N, CA, C, O and CB atoms as a CASP TS submission, in Angstrom:
PFRMAT TS
TARGET T0000
AUTHOR 0000-0000-0000
METHOD Language model
MODEL 1
PARENT N/A
ATOM      1  N   MET     1     150.307-274.345  55.558  1.00  0.00           N
ATOM      2  CA  MET     1     149.146-274.164  54.718  1.00  0.00           C
ATOM      3  C   MET     1     149.203-272.770  54.108  1.00  0.00           C
ATOM      4  O   MET     1     149.266-271.776  54.832  1.00  0.00           O
ATOM      5  CB  MET     1     147.837-274.375  55.520  1.00  0.00           C
ATOM      6  N   THR     2     149.180-272.695  52.814  1.00  0.00           N
ATOM      7  CA  THR     2     149.174-271.398  52.130  1.00  0.00           C
ATOM      8  C   THR     2     147.855-271.226  51.397  1.00  0.00           C
ATOM      9  O   THR     2     147.273-272.184  50.887  1.00  0.00           O
ATOM     10  CB  THR     2     150.370-271.278  51.141  1.00  0.00           C
ATOM     11  N   PHE     3     147.402-269.986  51.359  1.00  0.00           N
ATOM     12  CA  PHE     3     146.144-269.663  50.698  1.00  0.00           C
ATOM     13  C   PHE     3     146.449-268.878  49.430  1.00  0.00           C
ATOM     14  O   PHE     3     147.221-267.920  49.454  1.00  0.00           O
ATOM     15  CB  PHE     3     145.202-268.857  51.641  1.00  0.00           C
ATOM     16  N   ASN     4     145.841-269.289  48.326  1.00  0.00           N
ATOM     17  CA  ASN     4     146.087-268.624  47.050  1.00  0.00           C
ATOM     18  C   ASN     4     145.066-267.539  46.731  1.00  0.00           C
ATOM     19  O   ASN     4     145.291-266.727  45.834  1.00  0.00           O
ATOM     20  CB  ASN     4     146.096-269.637  45.946  1.00  0.00           C
ATOM     21  N   SER     5     143.957-267.515  47.448  1.00  0.00           N
ATOM     22  CA  SER     5     142.949-266.491  47.191  1.00  0.00           C
ATOM     23  C   SER     5     142.212-266.157  48.488  1.00  0.00           C
ATOM     24  O   SER     5     142.282-266.888  49.476  1.00  0.00           O
ATOM     25  CB  SER     5     141.951-266.962  46.101  1.00  0.00           C
ATOM     26  N   LEU     6     141.518-265.048  48.448  1.00  0.00           N
ATOM     27  CA  LEU     6     140.749-264.630  49.610  1.00  0.00           C
ATOM     28  C   LEU     6     139.621-265.622  49.884  1.00  0.00           C
ATOM     29  O   LEU     6     139.333-265.931  51.040  1.00  0.00           O
ATOM     30  CB  LEU     6     140.183-263.214  49.403  1.00  0.00           C
ATOM     31  N   ALA     7     138.995-266.113  48.845  1.00  0.00           N
ATOM     32  CA  ALA     7     137.905-267.079  49.018  1.00  0.00           C
ATOM     33  C   ALA     7     138.413-268.355  49.679  1.00  0.00           C
ATOM     34  O   ALA     7     137.731-268.933  50.527  1.00  0.00           O
ATOM     35  CB  ALA     7     137.256-267.409  47.661  1.00  0.00           C
ATOM     36  N   GLU     8     139.580-268.785  49.302  1.00  0.00           N
ATOM     37  CA  GLU     8     140.179-269.984  49.903  1.00  0.00           C
ATOM     38  C   GLU     8     140.502-269.732  51.374  1.00  0.00           C
ATOM     39  O   GLU     8     140.308-270.606  52.219  1.00  0.00           O
ATOM     40  CB  GLU     8     141.460-270.402  49.135  1.00  0.00           C
ATOM     41  N   PHE     9     140.993-268.540  51.669  1.00  0.00           N
ATOM     42  CA  PHE     9     141.278-268.180  53.054  1.00  0.00           C
ATOM     43  C   PHE     9     140.002-268.179  53.886  1.00  0.00           C
ATOM     44  O   PHE     9     139.966-268.729  54.986  1.00  0.00           O
ATOM     45  CB  PHE     9     141.956-266.809  53.123  1.00  0.00           C
ATOM     46  N   LEU    10     138.943-267.547  53.343  1.00  0.00           N
ATOM     47  CA  LEU    10     137.683-267.465  54.073  1.00  0.00           C
ATOM     48  C   LEU    10     137.032-268.827  54.259  1.00  0.00           C
ATOM     49  O   LEU    10     136.301-269.036  55.227  1.00  0.00           O
ATOM     50  CB  LEU    10     136.731-266.540  53.358  1.00  0.00           C
ATOM     51  N   ALA    11     137.288-269.758  53.339  1.00  0.00           N
ATOM     52  CA  ALA    11     136.728-271.110  53.444  1.00  0.00           C
ATOM     53  C   ALA    11     137.434-271.922  54.533  1.00  0.00           C
ATOM     54  O   ALA    11     136.870-272.891  55.041  1.00  0.00           O
ATOM     55  CB  ALA    11     136.836-271.837  52.094  1.00  0.00           C
ATOM     56  N   MET    12     138.635-271.544  54.887  1.00  0.00           N
ATOM     57  CA  MET    12     139.415-272.189  55.947  1.00  0.00           C
ATOM     58  C   MET    12     139.501-273.700  55.767  1.00  0.00           C
ATOM     59  O   MET    12     139.347-274.456  56.727  1.00  0.00           O
ATOM     60  CB  MET    12     138.809-271.873  57.302  1.00  0.00           C
ATOM     61  N   GLY    13     139.743-274.130  54.558  1.00  0.00           N
ATOM     62  CA  GLY    13     139.936-275.558  54.306  1.00  0.00           C
ATOM     63  C   GLY    13     138.704-276.392  54.616  1.00  0.00           C
ATOM     64  O   GLY    13     138.830-277.564  54.971  1.00  0.00           O
ATOM     65  N   GLY    14     137.515-275.814  54.489  1.00  0.00           N
ATOM     66  CA  GLY    14     136.281-276.543  54.755  1.00  0.00           C
ATOM     67  C   GLY    14     135.779-276.413  56.182  1.00  0.00           C
ATOM     68  O   GLY    14     134.716-276.938  56.512  1.00  0.00           O
ATOM     69  N   TYR    15     136.516-275.733  57.021  1.00  0.00           N
ATOM     70  CA  TYR    15     136.126-275.577  58.429  1.00  0.00           C
ATOM     71  C   TYR    15     135.684-274.151  58.730  1.00  0.00           C
ATOM     72  O   TYR    15     135.722-273.730  59.886  1.00  0.00           O
ATOM     73  CB  TYR    15     137.286-275.965  59.350  1.00  0.00           C
ATOM     74  N   ALA    16     135.271-273.409  57.728  1.00  0.00           N
ATOM     75  CA  ALA    16     134.953-271.988  57.882  1.00  0.00           C
ATOM     76  C   ALA    16     133.881-271.747  58.932  1.00  0.00           C
ATOM     77  O   ALA    16     134.022-270.842  59.754  1.00  0.00           O
ATOM     78  CB  ALA    16     134.505-271.409  56.559  1.00  0.00           C
ATOM     79  N   PHE    17     132.819-272.532  58.924  1.00  0.00           N
ATOM     80  CA  PHE    17     131.736-272.312  59.878  1.00  0.00           C
ATOM     81  C   PHE    17     132.256-272.382  61.305  1.00  0.00           C
ATOM     82  O   PHE    17     131.935-271.518  62.122  1.00  0.00           O
ATOM     83  CB  PHE    17     130.619-273.339  59.670  1.00  0.00           C
ATOM     84  N   TYR    18     133.046-273.386  61.615  1.00  0.00           N
ATOM     85  CA  TYR    18     133.553-273.568  62.979  1.00  0.00           C
ATOM     86  C   TYR    18     134.570-272.494  63.344  1.00  0.00           C
ATOM     87  O   TYR    18     134.567-271.983  64.464  1.00  0.00           O
ATOM     88  CB  TYR    18     134.185-274.953  63.132  1.00  0.00           C
ATOM     89  N   VAL    19     135.432-272.155  62.403  1.00  0.00           N
ATOM     90  CA  VAL    19     136.471-271.157  62.667  1.00  0.00           C
ATOM     91  C   VAL    19     135.850-269.784  62.879  1.00  0.00           C
ATOM     92  O   VAL    19     136.145-269.122  63.873  1.00  0.00           O
ATOM     93  CB  VAL    19     137.485-271.109  61.511  1.00  0.00           C
ATOM     94  N   TRP    20     134.993-269.346  61.959  1.00  0.00           N
ATOM     95  CA  TRP    20     134.415-268.011  62.054  1.00  0.00           C
ATOM     96  C   TRP    20     133.419-267.913  63.206  1.00  0.00           C
ATOM     97  O   TRP    20     133.272-266.848  63.805  1.00  0.00           O
ATOM     98  CB  TRP    20     133.735-267.637  60.743  1.00  0.00           C
ATOM     99  N   THR    21     132.734-269.012  63.521  1.00  0.00           N
ATOM    100  CA  THR    21     131.847-269.004  64.688  1.00  0.00           C
ATOM    101  C   THR    21     132.651-268.820  65.968  1.00  0.00           C
ATOM    102  O   THR    21     132.255-268.057  66.848  1.00  0.00           O
ATOM    103  CB  THR    21     131.028-270.308  64.757  1.00  0.00           C
ATOM    104  N   SER    22     133.767-269.509  66.072  1.00  0.00           N
ATOM    105  CA  SER    22     134.592-269.366  67.277  1.00  0.00           C
ATOM    106  C   SER    22     135.188-267.961  67.372  1.00  0.00           C
ATOM    107  O   SER    22     135.278-267.405  68.466  1.00  0.00           O
ATOM    108  CB  SER    22     135.717-270.417  67.285  1.00  0.00           C
ATOM    109  N   TYR    23     135.594-267.386  66.249  1.00  0.00           N
ATOM    110  CA  TYR    23     136.080-266.003  66.263  1.00  0.00           C
ATOM    111  C   TYR    23     134.971-265.055  66.698  1.00  0.00           C
ATOM    112  O   TYR    23     135.205-264.149  67.498  1.00  0.00           O
ATOM    113  CB  TYR    23     136.611-265.597  64.873  1.00  0.00           C
ATOM    114  N   GLY    24     133.773-265.259  66.179  1.00  0.00           N
ATOM    115  CA  GLY    24     132.644-264.405  66.533  1.00  0.00           C
ATOM    116  C   GLY    24     132.303-264.493  68.006  1.00  0.00           C
ATOM    117  O   GLY    24     132.095-263.470  68.658  1.00  0.00           O
ATOM    118  N   LEU    25     132.243-265.702  68.535  1.00  0.00           N
ATOM    119  CA  LEU    25     131.932-265.879  69.956  1.00  0.00           C
ATOM    120  C   LEU    25     133.016-265.272  70.836  1.00  0.00           C
ATOM    121  O   LEU    25     132.721-264.674  71.871  1.00  0.00           O
ATOM    122  CB  LEU    25     131.762-267.364  70.285  1.00  0.00           C
ATOM    123  N   THR    26     134.250-265.424  70.431  1.00  0.00           N
ATOM    124  CA  THR    26     135.356-264.829  71.184  1.00  0.00           C
ATOM    125  C   THR    26     135.229-263.309  71.208  1.00  0.00           C
ATOM    126  O   THR    26     135.431-262.683  72.248  1.00  0.00           O
ATOM    127  CB  THR    26     136.712-265.241  70.575  1.00  0.00           C
ATOM    128  N   LEU    27     134.896-262.718  70.067  1.00  0.00           N
ATOM    129  CA  LEU    27     134.707-261.274  69.995  1.00  0.00           C
ATOM    130  C   LEU    27     133.569-260.819  70.905  1.00  0.00           C
ATOM    131  O   LEU    27     133.694-259.812  71.602  1.00  0.00           O
ATOM    132  CB  LEU    27     134.429-260.849  68.554  1.00  0.00           C
ATOM    133  N   VAL    28     132.463-261.557  70.900  1.00  0.00           N
ATOM    134  CA  VAL    28     131.317-261.208  71.748  1.00  0.00           C
ATOM    135  C   VAL    28     131.706-261.251  73.223  1.00  0.00           C
ATOM    136  O   VAL    28     131.368-260.340  73.979  1.00  0.00           O
ATOM    137  CB  VAL    28     130.135-262.165  71.483  1.00  0.00           C
ATOM    138  N   VAL    29     132.408-262.293  73.634  1.00  0.00           N
ATOM    139  CA  VAL    29     132.817-262.423  75.040  1.00  0.00           C
ATOM    140  C   VAL    29     133.791-261.315  75.428  1.00  0.00           C
ATOM    141  O   VAL    29     133.687-260.754  76.519  1.00  0.00           O
ATOM    142  CB  VAL    29     133.459-263.801  75.292  1.00  0.00           C
ATOM    143  N   MET    30     134.725-261.000  74.557  1.00  0.00           N
ATOM    144  CA  MET    30     135.693-259.947  74.872  1.00  0.00           C
ATOM    145  C   MET    30     135.005-258.587  74.979  1.00  0.00           C
ATOM    146  O   MET    30     135.331-257.800  75.867  1.00  0.00           O
ATOM    147  CB  MET    30     136.799-259.898  73.805  1.00  0.00           C
ATOM    148  N   LEU    31     134.066-258.307  74.091  1.00  0.00           N
ATOM    149  CA  LEU    31     133.322-257.046  74.182  1.00  0.00           C
ATOM    150  C   LEU    31     132.478-257.002  75.444  1.00  0.00           C
ATOM    151  O   LEU    31     132.373-255.957  76.086  1.00  0.00           O
ATOM    152  CB  LEU    31     132.432-256.856  72.951  1.00  0.00           C
ATOM    153  N   ALA    32     131.875-258.127  75.804  1.00  0.00           N
ATOM    154  CA  ALA    32     131.075-258.181  77.032  1.00  0.00           C
ATOM    155  C   ALA    32     131.953-257.916  78.251  1.00  0.00           C
ATOM    156  O   ALA    32     131.522-257.255  79.196  1.00  0.00           O
ATOM    157  CB  ALA    32     130.374-259.551  77.167  1.00  0.00           C
ATOM    158  N   ASN    33     133.183-258.430  78.232  1.00  0.00           N
ATOM    159  CA  ASN    33     134.103-258.212  79.349  1.00  0.00           C
ATOM    160  C   ASN    33     134.513-256.745  79.477  1.00  0.00           C
ATOM    161  O   ASN    33     134.979-256.323  80.536  1.00  0.00           O
ATOM    162  CB  ASN    33     135.341-259.078  79.180  1.00  0.00           C
ATOM    163  N   ILE    34     134.344-255.978  78.420  1.00  0.00           N
ATOM    164  CA  ILE    34     134.646-254.546  78.473  1.00  0.00           C
ATOM    165  C   ILE    34     133.392-253.753  78.826  1.00  0.00           C
ATOM    166  O   ILE    34     133.442-252.853  79.665  1.00  0.00           O
ATOM    167  CB  ILE    34     135.227-254.062  77.126  1.00  0.00           C
ATOM    168  N   ILE    35     132.274-254.078  78.194  1.00  0.00           N
ATOM    169  CA  ILE    35     131.057-253.274  78.313  1.00  0.00           C
ATOM    170  C   ILE    35     130.324-253.500  79.634  1.00  0.00           C
ATOM    171  O   ILE    35     129.867-252.534  80.245  1.00  0.00           O
ATOM    172  CB  ILE    35     130.126-253.581  77.162  1.00  0.00           C
ATOM    173  N   ILE    36     130.203-254.728  80.083  1.00  0.00           N
ATOM    174  CA  ILE    36     129.412-255.031  81.287  1.00  0.00           C
ATOM    175  C   ILE    36     129.966-254.333  82.540  1.00  0.00           C
ATOM    176  O   ILE    36     129.177-253.753  83.286  1.00  0.00           O
ATOM    177  CB  ILE    36     129.375-256.546  81.518  1.00  0.00           C
ATOM    178  N   PRO    37     131.272-254.359  82.806  1.00  0.00           N
ATOM    179  CA  PRO    37     131.766-253.641  83.998  1.00  0.00           C
ATOM    180  C   PRO    37     131.518-252.128  83.928  1.00  0.00           C
ATOM    181  O   PRO    37     131.235-251.499  84.948  1.00  0.00           O
ATOM    182  CB  PRO    37     133.262-253.898  84.173  1.00  0.00           C
ATOM    183  N   ILE    38     131.622-251.549  82.733  1.00  0.00           N
ATOM    184  CA  ILE    38     131.344-250.120  82.584  1.00  0.00           C
ATOM    185  C   ILE    38     129.884-249.846  82.919  1.00  0.00           C
ATOM    186  O   ILE    38     129.575-248.897  83.640  1.00  0.00           O
ATOM    187  CB  ILE    38     131.672-249.637  81.147  1.00  0.00           C
ATOM    188  N   TRP    39     128.988-250.676  82.398  1.00  0.00           N
ATOM    189  CA  TRP    39     127.561-250.532  82.646  1.00  0.00           C
ATOM    190  C   TRP    39     127.243-250.716  84.136  1.00  0.00           C
ATOM    191  O   TRP    39     126.452-249.962  84.702  1.00  0.00           O
ATOM    192  CB  TRP    39     126.771-251.544  81.803  1.00  0.00           C
ATOM    193  N   GLN    40     127.862-251.718  84.763  1.00  0.00           N
ATOM    194  CA  GLN    40     127.626-251.970  86.188  1.00  0.00           C
ATOM    195  C   GLN    40     128.142-250.814  87.041  1.00  0.00           C
ATOM    196  O   GLN    40     127.511-250.458  88.036  1.00  0.00           O
ATOM    197  CB  GLN    40     128.297-253.283  86.618  1.00  0.00           C
ATOM    198  N   ARG    41     129.265-250.229  86.674  1.00  0.00           N
ATOM    199  CA  ARG    41     129.815-249.098  87.418  1.00  0.00           C
ATOM    200  C   ARG    41     128.871-247.914  87.355  1.00  0.00           C
ATOM    201  O   ARG    41     128.629-247.248  88.362  1.00  0.00           O
ATOM    202  CB  ARG    41     131.193-248.706  86.873  1.00  0.00           C
ATOM    203  N   LYS    42     128.333-247.651  86.157  1.00  0.00           N
ATOM    204  CA  LYS    42     127.382-246.546  86.019  1.00  0.00           C
ATOM    205  C   LYS    42     126.146-246.787  86.878  1.00  0.00           C
ATOM    206  O   LYS    42     125.654-245.866  87.530  1.00  0.00           O
ATOM    207  CB  LYS    42     126.976-246.363  84.547  1.00  0.00           C
ATOM    208  N   GLN    43     125.648-248.009  86.882  1.00  0.00           N
ATOM    209  CA  GLN    43     124.485-248.344  87.709  1.00  0.00           C
ATOM    210  C   GLN    43     124.797-248.161  89.191  1.00  0.00           C
ATOM    211  O   GLN    43     123.987-247.613  89.939  1.00  0.00           O
ATOM    212  CB  GLN    43     124.033-249.789  87.440  1.00  0.00           C
ATOM    213  N   PHE    44     125.966-248.617  89.610  1.00  0.00           N
ATOM    214  CA  PHE    44     126.373-248.505  91.006  1.00  0.00           C
ATOM    215  C   PHE    44     126.465-247.044  91.427  1.00  0.00           C
ATOM    216  O   PHE    44     125.952-246.661  92.478  1.00  0.00           O
ATOM    217  CB  PHE    44     127.717-249.205  91.231  1.00  0.00           C
ATOM    218  N   LEU    45     127.117-246.233  90.605  1.00  0.00           N
ATOM    219  CA  LEU    45     127.262-244.817  90.936  1.00  0.00           C
ATOM    220  C   LEU    45     125.905-244.118  90.951  1.00  0.00           C
ATOM    221  O   LEU    45     125.671-243.236  91.777  1.00  0.00           O
ATOM    222  CB  LEU    45     128.199-244.129  89.937  1.00  0.00           C
ATOM    223  N   ARG    46     125.022-244.504  90.052  1.00  0.00           N
ATOM    224  CA  ARG    46     123.676-243.924  90.021  1.00  0.00           C
ATOM    225  C   ARG    46     122.912-244.282  91.291  1.00  0.00           C
ATOM    226  O   ARG    46     122.260-243.425  91.887  1.00  0.00           O
ATOM    227  CB  ARG    46     122.902-244.411  88.778  1.00  0.00           C
ATOM    228  N   SER    47     122.991-245.548  91.707  1.00  0.00           N
ATOM    229  CA  SER    47     122.278-245.966  92.922  1.00  0.00           C
ATOM    230  C   SER    47     122.888-245.309  94.165  1.00  0.00           C
ATOM    231  O   SER    47     122.162-244.947  95.091  1.00  0.00           O
ATOM    232  CB  SER    47     122.311-247.506  93.064  1.00  0.00           C
ATOM    233  N   LEU    48     124.194-245.155  94.189  1.00  0.00           N
ATOM    234  CA  LEU    48     124.859-244.479  95.299  1.00  0.00           C
ATOM    235  C   LEU    48     124.401-243.025  95.382  1.00  0.00           C
ATOM    236  O   LEU    48     124.146-242.513  96.472  1.00  0.00           O
ATOM    237  CB  LEU    48     126.391-244.553  95.141  1.00  0.00           C
ATOM    238  N   SER    49     124.297-242.367  94.240  1.00  0.00           N
ATOM    239  CA  SER    49     123.840-240.982  94.200  1.00  0.00           C
ATOM    240  C   SER    49     122.416-240.867  94.707  1.00  0.00           C
ATOM    241  O   SER    49     122.101-239.940  95.452  1.00  0.00           O
ATOM    242  CB  SER    49     123.938-240.425  92.784  1.00  0.00           C
ATOM    243  N   LEU    50     121.547-241.793  94.317  1.00  0.00           N
ATOM    244  CA  LEU    50     120.165-241.768  94.782  1.00  0.00           C
ATOM    245  C   LEU    50     120.093-241.982  96.305  1.00  0.00           C
ATOM    246  O   LEU    50     119.310-241.316  96.983  1.00  0.00           O
ATOM    247  CB  LEU    50     119.340-242.844  94.051  1.00  0.00           C
ATOM    248  N   LYS    51     120.893-242.892  96.835  1.00  0.00           N
ATOM    249  CA  LYS    51     120.912-243.132  98.282  1.00  0.00           C
ATOM    250  C   LYS    51     121.386-241.891  99.018  1.00  0.00           C
ATOM    251  O   LYS    51     120.857-241.549 100.076  1.00  0.00           O
ATOM    252  CB  LYS    51     121.814-244.330  98.626  1.00  0.00           C
ATOM    253  N   GLN    52     122.381-241.222  98.462  1.00  0.00           N
ATOM    254  CA  GLN    52     122.903-240.029  99.098  1.00  0.00           C
ATOM    255  C   GLN    52     121.850-238.906  99.083  1.00  0.00           C
ATOM    256  O   GLN    52     121.700-238.176 100.062  1.00  0.00           O
ATOM    257  CB  GLN    52     124.195-239.573  98.395  1.00  0.00           C
ATOM    258  N   GLN    53     121.140-238.782  97.983  1.00  0.00           N
ATOM    259  CA  GLN    53     120.101-237.754  97.898  1.00  0.00           C
ATOM    260  C   GLN    53     118.964-238.030  98.894  1.00  0.00           C
ATOM    261  O   GLN    53     118.412-237.096  99.476  1.00  0.00           O
ATOM    262  CB  GLN    53     119.543-237.680  96.464  1.00  0.00           C
ATOM    263  N   ARG    54     118.622-239.279  99.086  1.00  0.00           N
ATOM    264  CA  ARG    54     117.554-239.647 100.043  1.00  0.00           C
ATOM    265  C   ARG    54     117.961-239.345 101.479  1.00  0.00           C
ATOM    266  O   ARG    54     117.127-238.965 102.300  1.00  0.00           O
ATOM    267  CB  ARG    54     117.203-241.140  99.910  1.00  0.00           C
ATOM    268  N   SER    55     119.242-239.515 101.780  1.00  0.00           N
ATOM    269  CA  SER    55     119.687-239.345 103.152  1.00  0.00           C
ATOM    270  C   SER    55     119.853-237.873 103.545  1.00  0.00           C
ATOM    271  O   SER    55     119.972-237.559 104.730  1.00  0.00           O
ATOM    272  CB  SER    55     120.989-240.074 103.354  1.00  0.00           C
ATOM    273  N   GLU    56     119.862-236.994 102.581  1.00  0.00           N
ATOM    274  CA  GLU    56     120.063-235.565 102.881  1.00  0.00           C
ATOM    275  C   GLU    56     118.788-234.893 103.294  1.00  0.00           C
ATOM    276  O   GLU    56     118.785-233.696 103.579  1.00  0.00           O
ATOM    277  CB  GLU    56     120.640-234.845 101.687  1.00  0.00           C
TER
END
């Protein structure tokens, strides 16, 4: 399949909605897989610090 224009490429042969939606969802999941562990680590370290301060 060859595309002669950018508009034709973006239309994806009539399946643009499904193709771009799947790309978007994939991007969201991949970003979540990066961001959520970082956020959880910060929360864990913060709670550990608070526990340590209470015990002193």
